[in-house]
C-alpha positions, 0 to 999 in steps of 0.5 A: 454449507461448503458452497456458502463457505467457498463463496464467503472465502472468495469474497474475503479473498477478493477484499484482500486482493482489492486492499493489496492493489489499493495499497500497491497502486495508490499508496505505494506508487503514488505517495510512498515511492516519491517520498522514498526517492526524496528521502534517499536524496537528502544529504542528512540521510546519506550521513545517517546511512554512513552512520548506520553501517557501524551500528549494531544489527540488534539496534537496527532490528529494534528500530526497524521493528518498532517503526514497522509496528507503529506504521501497521498500528497506524494503518489499522486505526486509520481503517477503523476510523474509515469504517466509522465514517470519519473520512477526514481523520482517516485521510490525515492519519493515513497521510501521516503514515506514508512518510514514516513507512517511506523512512522504514522502507529506506531503513530496510533497504540500507540495512537489509544485510544486517536484518537478514542476519537474523534467521527469523527475520529472513524467514519472515521476509521470504515468507512475505515475498513468496506470499506476494508472488502467490497473490499476484499469480492468482486469477482474482488478482489478474482479473482485478488488475485488468478491471482496474486498468479498464477503469483507469482508461475509462476515467482518463478518456472520459473525465481527464480533459484539458481545461476541466477544473480539478473540483469538477473532474473529481465530482464527475469521476466520483458520481460516475465511478460508483455506477461504473464499479457496480457494472464492472465488478459483478462477479 
């Protein structure tokens, strides 16, 4: 019985790590960070940033938590849509989540001292950051990162040639990646 529980725990943890890496590499690095940089460059938000310096911390905390909850619920609902096979709706909902999440991260960055003034918020933040550090220190995370780098390198080497159309590249990648993933992720 312990062996079954350990195996299930291993696979569940692997799924969590895969989800985190997917979010970190695809969603955050490819989409959210550029949006955050764009948001930071807007003059309107520079005015908002100056305005928020005088706003009560409770108001900022309420706005941040509200935005955070909305973004997380949107992500959960998007996941449900994906599991139901509604890929287009999932993609649209998840794509709509990214700008809101980027704004929320911007709000956090500029309001961090006010938010950290709330002890429960600071403890939660420290817990989340320590959890991420722990996750990144696990062997599963390190192994998946190595395998993901191998997959990226393989894709770039074999499918990203000059002159190929995007549609043709995508079809090649999709058809071969499924086969490649089966061989790489045998655990």
